[in-house]
C-alpha positions as CSV (number, residue, x, y, z in Angstrom):
1,M,-56.9,20.4,-77.7
2,V,-55.9,16.9,-78.9
3,G,-51.4,17.7,-79.3
4,S,-51.7,19.0,-75.6
5,E,-53.4,15.6,-74.7
6,D,-51.2,13.2,-76.4
7,T,-48.0,15.5,-74.9
8,K,-49.3,15.1,-71.8
9,T,-50.3,11.2,-71.9
10,K,-46.5,10.7,-73.1
11,A,-45.0,12.8,-70.6
12,A,-46.6,10.5,-67.7
13,P,-44.1,9.4,-65.2
14,A,-42.9,5.5,-65.2
15,S,-43.6,3.9,-62.0
16,R,-40.7,3.7,-59.7
17,P,-38.7,0.7,-58.6
18,R,-39.0,-0.5,-55.2
19,G,-36.3,-0.3,-52.8
20,R,-32.8,1.3,-53.1
21,P,-30.2,-0.6,-55.3
22,R,-26.7,-1.2,-53.5
23,S,-24.3,1.7,-54.8
24,F,-21.2,-0.3,-54.3
25,D,-19.9,-3.6,-55.4
26,R,-19.6,-5.5,-52.3
27,E,-16.8,-8.0,-53.1
28,T,-14.7,-4.9,-53.9
29,A,-15.3,-3.3,-50.7
30,L,-14.9,-6.7,-48.8
31,E,-11.5,-6.6,-50.4
32,K,-10.5,-3.2,-49.4
33,A,-11.3,-4.2,-45.9
34,V,-9.0,-7.1,-45.9
35,M,-6.6,-5.1,-47.0
36,A,-6.9,-2.5,-44.4
37,F,-7.2,-5.1,-41.5
38,W,-4.6,-6.8,-42.7
39,E,-2.2,-3.3,-42.7
40,H,-3.1,-2.4,-39.5
41,G,-4.8,-4.8,-37.6
42,Y,-7.6,-4.9,-35.7
43,E,-7.8,-2.8,-32.7
44,A,-5.9,0.2,-35.0
45,T,-8.5,0.2,-37.9
46,S,-11.5,2.2,-37.3
47,V,-14.9,1.9,-38.8
48,S,-14.0,5.7,-40.1
49,D,-11.0,4.3,-41.7
50,L,-13.4,1.1,-43.1
51,T,-15.7,3.4,-44.7
52,R,-12.8,5.3,-46.3
53,V,-10.8,2.6,-47.7
54,M,-14.1,0.9,-48.8
55,G,-15.6,4.2,-50.7
56,I,-19.0,3.8,-48.4
57,G,-20.8,5.5,-45.9
58,A,-21.3,3.9,-42.5
59,P,-25.2,3.0,-43.0
60,S,-24.2,1.2,-46.0
61,L,-21.2,-0.8,-44.1
62,Y,-23.6,-1.1,-41.3
63,A,-26.3,-2.7,-43.8
64,A,-24.1,-5.0,-45.6
65,F,-21.4,-6.5,-43.0
66,G,-22.7,-5.7,-40.2
67,D,-20.6,-3.8,-37.2
68,K,-17.0,-3.9,-37.3
69,R,-16.4,-7.0,-35.5
70,A,-18.8,-9.2,-37.8
71,L,-17.1,-7.4,-41.0
72,F,-13.7,-8.9,-39.4
73,D,-15.0,-12.2,-39.1
74,E,-16.0,-12.2,-42.6
75,V,-12.2,-10.3,-43.7
76,V,-10.9,-13.3,-41.9
77,T,-12.2,-15.6,-43.8
78,V,-11.9,-14.1,-47.0
79,Y,-8.2,-13.5,-46.5
80,G,-7.9,-17.6,-45.2
81,A,-9.4,-18.5,-48.3
82,R,-7.8,-16.3,-50.5
83,Y,-4.2,-15.9,-49.1
84,G,-4.0,-17.9,-45.9
85,S,-4.8,-21.6,-47.9
86,F,-1.4,-22.4,-48.6
87,G,-0.7,-24.4,-45.6
88,D,-3.7,-26.2,-45.5
89,R,-2.9,-27.5,-49.2
90,A,0.6,-28.4,-48.4
91,L,-0.2,-30.6,-45.6
92,A,-3.4,-32.2,-47.7
93,E,-1.6,-32.7,-50.4
94,E,2.3,-33.7,-49.6
95,P,2.9,-37.7,-48.7
96,T,4.7,-36.5,-45.3
97,A,4.4,-34.0,-42.5
98,R,8.5,-33.0,-43.5
99,A,7.5,-32.2,-47.1
100,A,3.9,-30.6,-46.0
101,V,6.0,-28.2,-43.6
102,A,9.1,-27.1,-46.2
103,R,6.6,-26.7,-49.0
104,M,4.4,-24.4,-46.2
105,L,7.4,-22.5,-45.3
106,R,9.0,-21.9,-48.7
107,E,5.4,-20.8,-49.8
108,A,5.2,-18.7,-46.7
109,A,8.5,-17.1,-47.6
110,A,6.7,-16.0,-51.2
111,E,3.3,-14.8,-49.5
112,Y,4.4,-13.2,-46.7
113,T,6.3,-11.2,-49.0
114,A,4.2,-10.6,-52.0
115,P,4.3,-7.1,-53.9
116,G,1.6,-5.1,-53.6
117,R,-0.2,-6.1,-50.5
118,P,0.6,-5.7,-46.9
119,H,3.8,-8.6,-45.7
120,G,3.2,-11.0,-43.5
121,C,0.0,-13.0,-42.1
122,L,-3.2,-11.0,-40.8
123,V,-4.4,-13.6,-38.4
124,I,-1.2,-13.5,-36.7
125,H,-0.6,-9.4,-37.4
126,A,-4.3,-8.7,-36.5
127,A,-3.9,-10.0,-32.7
128,T,-1.2,-7.0,-32.2
129,N,-2.2,-4.7,-29.4
130,C,-6.1,-6.1,-29.7
131,T,-8.2,-5.2,-26.8
132,S,-11.2,-7.1,-27.8
133,P,-10.9,-10.4,-25.5
134,E,-13.4,-11.6,-28.2
135,V,-11.6,-11.4,-31.2
136,E,-8.3,-12.3,-29.3
137,K,-9.8,-16.0,-28.8
138,S,-10.9,-16.0,-31.9
139,L,-7.7,-15.0,-34.0
140,R,-5.4,-17.3,-31.0
141,E,-8.3,-20.4,-31.6
142,R,-7.3,-20.2,-35.5
143,R,-3.6,-20.3,-34.5
144,N,-3.7,-23.5,-32.0
145,A,-5.9,-25.3,-34.5
146,N,-3.1,-24.7,-37.3
147,I,-0.1,-26.1,-34.5
148,A,-2.9,-29.1,-33.9
149,A,-3.0,-30.1,-37.6
150,F,0.7,-30.1,-37.6
151,E,1.1,-32.3,-35.0
152,S,-1.7,-34.4,-36.1
153,R,0.6,-34.9,-39.4
154,I,3.2,-35.6,-37.1
155,R,2.0,-38.3,-34.8
156,A,1.1,-40.1,-37.9
157,D,4.3,-39.8,-39.2
158,I,5.6,-41.5,-36.0
159,A,2.9,-43.9,-36.1
160,S,4.4,-45.0,-39.9
161,G,8.1,-45.3,-39.4
162,E,8.8,-41.8,-41.4
163,L,9.8,-40.3,-38.3
164,P,11.6,-42.0,-35.0
165,A,9.6,-43.0,-32.5
166,G,11.1,-41.0,-29.8
167,T,9.8,-37.6,-32.0
168,D,8.6,-35.2,-29.6
169,A,5.6,-34.4,-31.9
170,A,4.0,-31.5,-29.8
171,A,7.5,-29.8,-29.4
172,L,8.0,-30.2,-33.2
173,A,4.4,-28.6,-34.0
174,R,5.0,-26.0,-31.5
175,H,8.4,-25.4,-33.1
176,T,6.7,-25.0,-36.9
177,G,4.1,-22.6,-35.3
178,A,7.1,-19.9,-34.0
179,I,8.4,-20.3,-37.2
180,I,5.7,-19.5,-39.2
181,Q,4.7,-16.5,-36.7
182,G,8.3,-15.5,-36.9
183,M,8.6,-15.1,-40.4
184,S,5.2,-13.2,-40.6
185,Q,6.7,-10.8,-38.3
186,Q,10.3,-10.6,-40.0
187,A,8.4,-9.9,-43.3
188,R,6.7,-7.3,-42.1
189,D,10.2,-5.8,-40.5
190,G,11.6,-6.1,-43.9
191,A,12.9,-9.0,-44.4
192,S,12.8,-10.7,-48.3
193,R,12.0,-13.7,-49.6
194,A,15.5,-14.8,-50.1
195,E,16.0,-14.3,-46.5
196,L,12.4,-16.1,-45.2
197,E,13.5,-19.1,-47.5
198,A,16.8,-19.4,-45.5
199,L,15.7,-19.5,-42.5
200,A,13.3,-22.0,-43.5
201,E,15.4,-24.4,-44.8
202,I,17.4,-24.1,-41.3
203,A,14.1,-24.4,-39.6
204,M,13.6,-28.2,-41.8
205,A,17.5,-28.8,-40.8
206,I,16.4,-29.5,-37.2
207,W,13.8,-32.1,-38.0
208,P,14.7,-35.8,-37.1
209,R,15.4,-38.5,-39.2
210,T,15.1,-42.2,-39.2
């Protein structure tokens, strides 16, 4: 029958697209991973924790991000660009080391206590109780790079006469690193923005003057 043939022709299945489309938004999942590692650190965040908060299965996680270590490396990069770049901006934009560090500490007080996300610094907190030598080394190198950047700016100010010739650049840079790291832990322990800002003022009071 003609009608039957027409119906059969119209009902012919369409060709299926090749491959399987990703069933989740990668950037959204990555941001959730940032929050998980930031809150709990590297060691205490398991793959099952990650799949739960990211809303994906383990096969999808491995396919999209690699293993836990590879995901964490990407998380640290994203954190640095999205939440931790205030220090680099201060060093790049302020005319002196003193102005840069003062701005950085003020902004750290705000960033480390911002509502709606974990407190403190991911790069500092993620190393807590870490038993992975590679991860611990990577995070330590990032922190030491920050101290080296402080020292470089301080030495430039000594050379220009902005700071006294006898200033111990290495010690002052380490003092700055210690304050930043301490502010991170204080924020995690419940210190308010105002309390951290007061700490920042005291920290700047010891800077030498010409």
